[in-house]
C-alpha positions as CSV (number, residue, x, y, z in Angstrom):
1,M,28.3,-0.3,-42.6
2,D,26.8,-1.2,-46.0
3,L,25.6,-4.5,-44.5
4,F,24.0,-2.7,-41.6
5,R,22.4,-0.1,-43.9
6,G,21.1,-2.9,-46.1
7,F,19.6,-4.7,-43.1
8,L,17.8,-1.5,-42.0
9,Q,16.5,-1.0,-45.5
10,R,14.6,-4.2,-45.2
11,F,12.3,-2.3,-42.8
12,K,11.5,0.3,-45.3
13,Y,8.1,0.2,-47.0
14,Q,7.4,-2.1,-49.9
15,S,4.0,-1.3,-51.3
16,L,1.3,-3.9,-51.0
17,G,-0.5,-4.6,-54.2
18,G,-4.2,-3.8,-54.6
19,E,-5.0,-7.5,-54.7
20,Q,-3.5,-8.0,-51.3
21,D,-5.5,-5.2,-49.8
22,A,-8.6,-6.5,-51.5
23,E,-8.0,-9.9,-50.1
24,A,-7.6,-8.5,-46.6
25,A,-10.7,-6.5,-46.8
26,E,-12.7,-9.4,-48.3
27,A,-11.6,-11.6,-45.4
28,N,-13.4,-9.2,-43.0
29,T,-17.1,-8.9,-43.7
30,T,-17.8,-7.1,-40.4
31,D,-15.9,-4.7,-38.2
32,S,-16.7,-6.5,-34.9
33,T,-13.4,-8.4,-35.0
34,S,-11.4,-5.2,-35.2
35,T,-13.2,-3.7,-32.2
36,R,-12.5,-6.8,-30.1
37,L,-8.9,-6.9,-31.1
38,Q,-7.8,-3.3,-30.8
39,I,-7.2,-2.7,-27.1
40,P,-5.9,-6.3,-26.3
41,T,-3.5,-6.0,-29.2
42,F,-2.0,-2.7,-28.2
43,F,-1.9,-3.8,-24.6
44,C,0.2,-6.9,-25.6
45,L,2.4,-4.7,-27.8
46,G,3.0,-2.5,-24.8
47,I,4.1,-5.6,-22.9
48,S,6.3,-6.6,-25.7
49,M,8.1,-3.3,-25.8
50,L,9.5,-3.6,-22.2
51,L,9.5,-7.4,-21.7
52,P,12.9,-8.0,-23.4
53,W,14.7,-5.3,-21.4
54,N,13.2,-6.5,-18.2
55,M,14.3,-10.1,-19.0
56,L,17.8,-8.9,-19.6
57,I,17.8,-7.2,-16.2
58,L,16.3,-10.2,-14.6
59,A,19.0,-12.5,-16.0
60,L,21.9,-10.1,-15.3
61,P,22.9,-11.7,-12.0
62,F,22.8,-15.2,-13.6
63,F,24.9,-14.3,-16.7
64,S,27.3,-12.2,-14.5
65,D,28.0,-15.4,-12.5
66,V,28.7,-17.5,-15.6
67,I,30.5,-14.7,-17.6
68,S,33.4,-13.8,-15.3
69,Y,34.1,-10.4,-16.9
70,D,33.9,-7.3,-14.6
71,L,32.8,-5.2,-17.6
72,F,29.9,-7.5,-18.6
73,P,27.1,-5.5,-16.9
74,S,28.2,-2.2,-18.4
75,A,28.8,-3.9,-21.8
76,L,25.3,-5.4,-21.7
77,S,23.7,-2.1,-20.9
78,A,25.7,-0.4,-23.7
79,A,24.8,-3.2,-26.2
80,F,21.2,-2.5,-25.6
81,T,20.9,1.3,-25.1
82,L,23.2,2.5,-27.8
83,P,21.7,0.5,-30.7
84,N,18.2,1.1,-29.4
85,F,18.8,4.9,-29.5
86,L,20.5,5.0,-32.9
87,T,17.9,2.7,-34.5
88,L,15.1,4.7,-33.0
89,A,16.6,7.9,-34.5
90,F,16.7,6.1,-37.9
91,A,13.2,4.8,-37.5
92,T,11.9,8.3,-36.7
93,L,13.6,9.9,-39.6
94,T,12.3,7.3,-42.1
95,H,8.9,7.1,-40.5
96,T,7.0,8.6,-43.4
97,G,8.5,6.2,-46.0
98,S,7.7,3.1,-44.0
99,D,4.9,0.5,-43.7
100,M,4.0,0.6,-40.0
101,D,2.3,-2.8,-39.9
102,T,5.3,-4.5,-41.6
103,R,7.7,-2.8,-39.2
104,V,5.7,-4.1,-36.2
105,K,5.7,-7.7,-37.5
106,R,9.4,-7.7,-38.4
107,S,10.4,-6.1,-35.1
108,L,8.6,-8.8,-33.2
109,M,10.4,-11.4,-35.2
110,L,13.7,-9.7,-34.6
111,M,13.0,-9.8,-30.8
112,T,11.5,-13.3,-30.6
113,I,14.4,-15.3,-32.0
114,P,17.2,-13.9,-29.9
115,L,15.0,-13.9,-26.8
116,A,14.5,-17.7,-27.2
117,A,18.2,-18.1,-27.9
118,L,19.0,-16.4,-24.6
119,G,16.9,-19.0,-22.8
120,F,18.8,-21.9,-24.4
121,L,22.1,-20.2,-23.7
122,A,21.2,-19.9,-20.1
123,Y,20.1,-23.5,-19.8
124,I,23.2,-25.0,-21.3
125,S,25.6,-22.2,-20.3
126,A,28.0,-24.6,-18.6
127,T,28.9,-26.2,-21.9
128,F,30.1,-23.0,-23.5
129,K,33.3,-21.0,-23.1
130,T,33.1,-17.6,-21.4
131,Q,34.2,-15.8,-24.6
132,F,31.5,-17.4,-26.7
133,L,28.8,-16.6,-24.1
134,F,30.0,-13.0,-23.8
135,G,29.7,-12.4,-27.5
136,A,26.4,-14.4,-27.9
137,V,24.6,-12.6,-25.1
138,L,25.7,-9.2,-26.4
139,G,24.7,-10.1,-29.9
140,C,21.2,-11.1,-28.8
141,A,20.9,-7.9,-26.8
142,I,21.8,-5.8,-29.9
143,S,19.2,-7.6,-32.0
144,I,16.6,-7.2,-29.4
145,A,17.4,-3.5,-29.0
146,I,16.9,-2.9,-32.7
147,G,13.6,-4.7,-32.7
148,V,12.4,-2.8,-29.7
149,A,13.2,0.5,-31.3
150,Y,11.2,-0.3,-34.4
151,L,8.3,-1.6,-32.3
152,Q,8.2,1.5,-30.1
153,S,8.2,3.8,-33.1
154,A,5.7,2.0,-35.2
155,A,3.2,0.7,-32.6
156,T,3.0,4.0,-30.8
157,A,2.3,5.8,-34.2
158,L,-0.5,3.3,-35.0
159,A,-2.0,3.6,-31.5
160,S,-2.1,7.4,-31.9
161,L,-4.3,7.0,-35.0
162,Y,-6.8,4.8,-33.1
163,G,-7.1,7.2,-30.2
164,P,-6.0,8.0,-26.6
165,A,-7.4,4.7,-25.2
166,H,-5.1,2.7,-27.4
167,L,-2.1,4.7,-26.3
168,K,-3.1,4.2,-22.7
169,A,-3.3,0.4,-23.4
170,I,0.3,0.5,-24.5
171,F,1.5,2.3,-21.4
172,T,-0.6,0.0,-19.2
173,G,1.0,-3.0,-20.8
174,Q,4.5,-1.5,-20.2
175,G,3.6,-0.9,-16.5
176,I,2.3,-4.4,-15.9
177,V,5.3,-6.2,-17.4
178,A,7.6,-4.3,-15.0
179,V,5.4,-5.4,-12.0
180,I,5.5,-9.0,-13.1
181,A,9.3,-8.8,-13.5
182,S,9.7,-7.4,-10.0
183,L,7.5,-10.1,-8.5
184,F,9.5,-12.7,-10.4
185,Q,12.7,-11.3,-9.0
186,L,11.3,-11.5,-5.5
187,V,10.2,-15.1,-5.9
188,L,13.6,-16.1,-7.3
189,Q,15.3,-14.6,-4.2
190,L,12.9,-16.4,-1.9
191,L,13.5,-19.7,-3.7
192,S,17.3,-19.1,-3.8
193,N,17.5,-18.5,0.0
194,S,15.4,-21.6,0.7
195,S,17.1,-23.9,-1.8
196,E,19.3,-26.7,-0.5
197,G,20.1,-28.4,-3.8
198,D,22.2,-27.4,-6.8
199,T,21.5,-23.7,-7.0
200,A,23.3,-23.1,-10.3
201,T,21.2,-25.8,-12.1
202,A,18.0,-24.5,-10.5
203,N,18.8,-21.0,-11.6
204,A,19.6,-22.1,-15.2
205,L,16.3,-24.0,-15.4
206,T,14.4,-20.9,-14.0
207,M,16.0,-18.7,-16.6
208,F,15.1,-21.1,-19.4
209,I,11.5,-21.2,-18.3
210,S,11.4,-17.4,-18.0
211,Y,12.7,-16.8,-21.5
212,L,10.5,-19.5,-23.0
213,T,7.5,-17.8,-21.4
214,S,8.6,-14.4,-22.7
215,T,9.0,-15.8,-26.2
216,L,5.5,-17.2,-26.1
217,I,4.2,-13.8,-25.0
218,L,5.9,-12.2,-28.1
219,V,4.4,-14.9,-30.3
220,V,0.9,-14.1,-29.0
221,S,1.4,-10.4,-29.5
222,A,2.5,-11.1,-33.1
223,A,-0.5,-13.3,-33.7
224,L,-2.9,-10.7,-32.4
225,F,-1.4,-7.9,-34.4
226,Y,-1.4,-10.1,-37.6
227,H,-5.2,-10.5,-37.2
228,L,-5.7,-6.8,-36.4
229,S,-3.8,-5.8,-39.5
230,K,-6.3,-7.8,-41.7
231,T,-9.3,-5.9,-40.4
232,I,-11.1,-3.3,-42.5
233,T,-10.7,-0.6,-39.9
234,F,-6.9,-1.1,-39.8
235,I,-6.5,-1.1,-43.6
236,E,-8.7,2.0,-44.0
237,L,-6.9,3.8,-41.1
238,V,-3.5,3.2,-42.6
239,S,-4.6,4.2,-46.1
240,N,-6.5,7.3,-45.1
241,N,-3.7,8.7,-43.0
242,K,-1.1,8.2,-45.8
243,L,1.3,6.3,-43.6
244,K,2.8,4.8,-46.7
245,T,3.6,8.1,-48.5
246,P,7.4,8.5,-48.6
247,S,8.9,11.9,-48.1
248,K,11.6,13.4,-50.3
249,H,12.4,15.9,-47.6
250,P,12.5,13.9,-44.3
251,F,14.6,16.4,-42.4
252,E,12.3,19.3,-43.2
253,L,9.3,17.1,-42.3
254,M,10.7,16.1,-39.0
255,K,11.7,19.7,-38.3
256,Q,8.1,20.9,-38.8
257,V,6.5,18.0,-36.8
258,N,9.0,18.5,-34.0
259,A,8.0,22.2,-33.8
260,R,4.4,20.9,-33.1
261,V,5.3,18.4,-30.3
262,W,8.6,19.5,-28.8
263,Q,6.9,21.1,-25.7
264,Y,5.3,17.8,-24.9
265,G,8.5,16.0,-25.8
266,S,10.6,18.0,-23.3
267,A,8.2,17.0,-20.5
268,V,8.5,13.3,-21.1
269,M,12.3,13.6,-21.7
270,L,12.7,15.4,-18.3
271,D,10.4,12.9,-16.7
272,F,12.4,9.9,-17.6
273,A,15.8,11.6,-17.2
274,V,15.0,12.4,-13.5
275,T,13.7,8.9,-13.0
276,L,16.8,7.1,-14.3
277,A,19.1,9.5,-12.6
278,V,18.4,7.9,-9.3
279,Y,16.3,4.8,-10.0
280,P,17.6,2.2,-9.5
281,T,21.3,3.2,-9.2
282,V,20.8,5.3,-6.0
283,T,17.5,4.0,-4.6
284,V,18.8,0.4,-4.7
285,L,21.6,1.5,-2.2
286,V,19.0,2.4,0.4
287,R,18.7,0.1,3.4
288,S,16.1,-0.2,6.2
289,S,16.7,2.3,9.0
290,Q,15.5,-0.2,11.6
291,P,18.0,-2.1,13.7
292,I,19.0,-5.4,12.1
293,E,17.7,-7.5,15.1
294,S,14.2,-6.0,14.9
295,Q,13.8,-5.9,11.1
296,P,11.0,-7.9,9.5
297,S,12.4,-10.5,7.1
298,L,11.3,-8.7,4.0
299,L,13.3,-5.6,5.1
300,H,16.6,-7.5,5.3
301,A,19.3,-6.3,3.0
302,S,18.7,-9.1,0.4
303,Y,15.0,-8.3,0.1
304,F,14.8,-4.5,0.7
305,P,15.9,-3.5,-2.8
306,L,13.5,-6.0,-4.4
307,I,10.6,-4.7,-2.3
308,H,11.4,-1.2,-3.4
309,F,11.5,-2.3,-7.1
310,L,8.0,-3.8,-6.7
311,T,6.7,-0.7,-4.9
312,F,8.0,1.6,-7.7
313,N,6.6,-0.5,-10.5
314,L,3.2,-0.9,-8.9
315,S,3.1,2.9,-8.4
316,D,4.2,3.5,-12.0
317,L,1.5,1.2,-13.2
318,A,-1.1,3.0,-11.1
319,G,0.1,6.3,-12.5
320,R,-0.2,5.0,-16.1
321,A,-3.8,3.8,-15.3
322,L,-4.9,7.1,-13.6
323,P,-5.5,9.0,-16.9
324,S,-8.2,6.4,-17.8
325,L,-10.3,7.5,-14.9
326,E,-12.7,10.4,-15.3
327,L,-15.4,12.0,-13.2
328,P,-19.0,11.2,-14.2
329,D,-20.4,13.7,-16.6
330,R,-22.9,15.0,-14.0
331,F,-19.9,16.1,-11.9
332,K,-17.9,17.6,-14.8
333,P,-18.7,20.9,-16.5
334,D,-19.4,20.7,-20.2
335,T,-16.4,23.0,-21.0
336,I,-13.9,20.5,-19.4
337,K,-12.9,17.6,-21.6
338,T,-10.8,15.8,-19.0
339,I,-9.8,16.3,-15.4
340,H,-6.2,15.3,-16.2
341,P,-3.4,17.8,-17.2
342,T,-3.2,18.3,-21.0
343,S,-1.3,21.5,-21.2
344,S,2.4,21.2,-22.1
345,K,3.3,23.9,-19.6
346,V,1.6,22.0,-16.7
347,L,3.2,18.7,-17.7
348,N,6.6,20.3,-17.9
349,T,6.0,21.8,-14.5
350,I,5.2,18.4,-13.1
351,S,8.3,16.9,-14.6
352,A,10.5,19.8,-13.3
353,C,9.0,19.4,-9.8
354,R,10.1,15.8,-9.8
355,V,13.8,16.9,-9.5
356,I,13.1,17.4,-5.8
357,F,13.2,13.6,-5.5
358,I,16.9,13.4,-6.3
359,P,18.1,15.2,-3.1
360,L,15.4,13.4,-1.1
361,F,16.7,9.9,-2.2
362,L,20.3,11.1,-1.6
363,A,19.3,11.9,1.9
364,S,17.8,8.5,2.6
365,N,19.5,5.7,4.6
366,I,22.4,4.8,2.3
367,P,25.2,3.0,4.2
368,N,28.7,4.6,4.3
369,T,27.5,8.0,3.4
370,A,26.7,11.2,5.2
371,P,24.1,11.0,8.0
372,S,20.7,10.4,6.5
373,L,17.8,12.8,6.9
374,V,15.1,10.3,5.8
375,K,15.4,7.8,8.7
376,N,12.0,6.2,8.5
377,D,11.2,3.3,6.1
378,A,7.6,4.4,5.7
379,V,8.8,7.8,4.6
380,F,11.2,6.3,2.1
381,F,8.6,4.0,0.6
382,T,6.1,6.9,0.4
383,L,8.7,8.8,-1.6
384,V,9.1,5.7,-3.9
385,V,5.3,5.5,-4.4
386,L,5.1,9.2,-5.3
387,F,8.1,8.9,-7.6
388,G,6.5,6.0,-9.4
389,L,3.0,7.6,-9.6
390,T,4.3,10.8,-11.1
391,N,6.6,9.0,-13.6
392,G,3.8,6.9,-15.1
393,Y,1.1,9.6,-14.8
394,T,3.2,12.3,-16.6
395,A,4.4,10.0,-19.4
396,T,0.9,8.8,-20.2
397,N,-0.7,12.3,-20.2
398,V,2.1,13.5,-22.5
399,F,1.4,10.9,-25.1
400,T,-2.4,11.1,-24.9
401,A,-2.5,14.9,-25.0
402,G,0.5,15.5,-27.2
403,T,-1.0,13.4,-30.0
404,N,-4.5,14.7,-29.7
405,E,-5.5,17.7,-31.8
406,Q,-8.0,18.9,-29.2
407,F,-5.3,19.4,-26.6
408,N,-2.2,19.9,-28.8
409,T,-3.7,22.4,-31.3
410,N,-0.4,22.8,-33.1
411,L,-1.2,19.5,-34.8
412,N,-4.0,21.3,-36.6
413,N,-1.5,23.6,-38.4
414,P,-1.0,22.3,-41.9
415,L,2.5,21.1,-42.8
416,S,4.2,23.0,-45.6
417,I,6.6,20.5,-47.2
418,P,8.3,21.3,-50.5
419,G,6.6,19.5,-53.4
420,N,3.2,19.9,-51.7
421,E,3.7,16.6,-49.9
422,Q,0.8,15.5,-47.8
423,H,1.6,13.9,-44.4
424,N,-0.2,13.3,-41.1
425,A,1.5,15.2,-38.3
426,K,-0.4,13.1,-35.7
427,D,1.2,9.7,-36.2
428,I,4.6,11.2,-37.0
429,G,4.4,13.3,-33.8
430,A,3.8,10.1,-31.8
431,S,7.0,8.7,-33.2
432,V,8.9,11.9,-32.4
433,L,7.6,11.7,-28.8
434,V,8.9,8.2,-28.5
435,F,12.3,9.6,-29.6
436,Y,12.1,12.2,-26.8
437,L,11.3,9.5,-24.3
438,T,14.3,7.4,-25.4
439,A,16.5,10.5,-25.2
440,G,15.3,11.0,-21.7
441,L,16.2,7.4,-20.9
442,S,19.7,7.9,-22.4
443,T,20.2,11.2,-20.5
444,G,19.1,9.5,-17.3
445,S,21.5,6.6,-17.9
446,I,24.4,9.1,-18.2
447,L,23.3,10.8,-15.0
448,S,23.0,7.4,-13.3
449,F,26.8,7.1,-13.6
450,I,27.4,10.6,-12.2
451,V,24.9,10.6,-9.3
452,P,26.3,7.4,-7.6
453,T,29.8,8.8,-7.9
454,F,28.6,11.9,-6.1
455,V,27.0,9.6,-3.4
456,K,30.2,7.8,-2.8
457,S,32.0,11.1,-2.3
458,I,29.6,12.0,0.5
459,N,31.4,10.6,3.6
């Protein structure tokens, strides 16, 4: 425990000297570099947040074949979700005493090394014993989970200081990486079905190339962020918002910040809890309702789940992008700032309405269960599209509105921390919202064990 605590302490803020800040400012004579780097950097950071998890999911069938333990899939999921949740709780609690830019840099390093190691483990997996592979893969997953937690907390807080467009860039990056992973899964399945050679060797090489590419993406993200952190705008933004002021009363601080954002947090928590309750554990069980002899090839049992993954992720990406679209000013009254929902009550209502998808997916064409009510493939995929759209749309609006003083007016209320401490509720609030999001994922993961059990009982 002491070793673990010491490791986490390395992420705590160590003040940069004035000379270092002066050097960083001197290296930037204009602010044009900052403007060009901002959106691409946060977009890449958004990709980096979900890329490792998607790569673990992508490689699960491969590692399940070479690691002959029945509990491996569950162990891998636990090795990622539990450390991720606990580390995010720690990162949120120590947010005000940390250096956000240092956390981002170290988290990317903490993710890059084990991600590259997984690629080499996959490529030469035949030379290792099962016990070693089991421990090594889980160890890499734990390291990646810790890095992802710090990256989520720090990068989202920094993006909230820049503005809604930068938060949207993060969410768009997250959506795009899920689409790419889905496409890659589909291509792998197509190649696997058409391959006549050594399938195991081909799959190992594919995994190696996939992880190598993912590692390079993280390196690019780290390089972009390094250059952004040296710009005048970044240095002034971090300094002006007192991100580096440690709090002697972290629990009281989090209590007061939570009171200002919990209504938005409950919306995003419910949003993701509903999503993970049935996706993919229930939706992946659905099969085409058409007779086998008349099914198109892409609706066969081996492809149908992959097509539904791609459909959901494309819809989720579209939902994340929708808040960036606005009516032209001539069509929008001056009193309306945006056409998208910004009220916490409206966003909670949207999240609550999404519960209806659970019985609808349970009523779809799932083999060996009660007679299905949704007997049309077009209806099922329409439900998947709406499910994905509302998931991404709700989450993006929660973060853009919940961290904006114009919409979440509670952020304008001054914090009253003992000792007259001065803190910025905006960036801390963004970190708290990330915690709510992760809590929703954890709740949904628990429900994902319960709902399939219920499905199996319907005969």
